[in-house]
N, C-alpha and C positions, 0 to 999 in steps of 0.2 A: 284598562279599556282594550276591548281588544281590536285590534285593528286590520281592516280588511287586507285585499291583497296590495291595496294603492290607498294612497292618501285621501283622494278627493277623484273626482269623475276628469278634471281637467289636468291635476297633477300626476296622473297616473303613467305610465306606461313607457316606452321605449326609446332608449338609444342605440345604435351599434355602436359599442364602445371602441377606442382606438388598441385595444387588444388583439394579440396575434389573428386574425383571421386569414382565409384562404382568397382574398381578391381585393385589391385595392384598385381602383379605378384609373385608368391609365389613357383613353382618348375619349374628349367630349362627344362624340357620337356615341358611345356605347351606354343603355341602358344601366343604371345601377340602382339594385332593388335592395329598399332597408326599411327596418323597422323607424317608424319617425316621432312620435310625439314627444320623448327628450332627445331627439336630433340636436347635436351639437356643431354649427358650424365652423368650429376652429378645426375639426375633427377630418381626417379625410374620410371619402365615401368609401365606405366599408360592405362588401357584402358576407355571407356566412359567416358571420363573426362568433368567435366561443364563447363572449361573453356580452350578453344583453341586460341595460338597465330599462326596466320596463317599469318601476316605480322612480319619479325624477328625483325621489329623495332617498335613493339607493338602498328602501327598503325592502326593494323587490329585483330580486337579480337573476337572471336565466347563466346556470354558469356550464364549464365543461359542454358545450353546445356540438352537436354533431349533425348535419344537416345531411337528408338521403336527398331532397332535390329543394330548388332555389330559383326561381325567376318568375317571368310573367304570368305564369298560372299558379305560383304561390310559393310558399317555404313547407317541409317538412321537416323536423328534428327531434331530436331527444338530449336532453341533458339532466342539469339538477337545478333544482328551485333554492335559492337563498332569500329566504323572505323573513322579515323582523315582526315577531309577535310583539306589540307595541303595550306592555305590560309589565310594568307599572308606565311606561312612555318609551316611545321609538329609539330613544338614545339608551334605554336601562333592558330594554325585554330581549329576549332569547332569539336566537337565529335559528330556525326550522329549515332544515334541507331535508329535501323531498324528489324523487324522480319526476321528471316532467315530459311530457307528449307537447308539443309544440305545432299548432298548422297557422300560418297565414297565409291571405288572399287581399283580392282587390287593389291592387297598387295603381297608385295615382301621382301625376306630379304634384311636388310640393305647393308653397304659397308663394309669393311675390319674394323675390329675394334669393328662393333656394335653386341649386344649379340645375341646369335644363336635363341636364341627364341623370337624374335622381328623380326616381317614384317609389313610393312608402308606403308600404301594407298598411291599408286603413283597416282591416279585421285581422284577429287573430285570436285562437286559445291557448291555454294552459292546462292542462291535463293531468290529474294524478294518478298514476296507474298503483300505487303503494303510498299509503299517507297520504293524507291532507290538512292544508292547516286549519284549523277550527273555526276560521271566520269563512270558509267557503262551503254555503251550505247551497245546495240546488234549490232553485226555485225562488230564490230570494235575487237582492239586487246591493249593491254599495254605492251607487250613485250612476251620474251621467256617464254613457260609454264604457258602463260595466256591469254584467248579468251573472249571475252563478246558475249553473247548467250542467247537462251532462253531456260528455263529448265520447264516444264511442262507448256507451257503456261506465264512463270513468267520470267522477266529479269534476269538474273543471271551472273555468274563467271564461267568459267570451268578451273582449274588447272590441270595439264597434268604433267607428268614426274617430281614427285615431290617426291624426297630421302631425308634421311638426307644428309648435306653438310658435315657433319663430325660424327663418332664415337668416336671421340679420346677427350678425356675430357681437358678442358683448364688449368687446374692447374697442 
């Protein structure tokens, strides 16, 4: 079976991974802008991450990201999409690597328990300038919070209403 960019509407999307980024929050009064749905409260708040897991099961990962802008007005960056084609299943499916252009916007505070200085982008697009995973078909959708579309003439995915699932540490 072909798996879309994420495993389900609610289990989709991103987290800023603890891998080297350019900014870790140091002062509580500074707003830190982040990707949210896969947010891990045990990790430091991190801006401009080089890696973003946006399929919480790690089947969709933005890698080698370079950000040209980042802040209250949104984020823009380029990198590589590492997505798993779940055929015959996600454990055995091949990884597909494609260049991507990412736009994020509409930051909002997190849910109860989230750090007061964190704002999470609730909308973002992943567009493919060269090579597109076979499940990305503009004009269709995968489920709640995900639609396939065109972004600046490129096939892409719009993720919307993306907020942290929880800000409560698991341990």
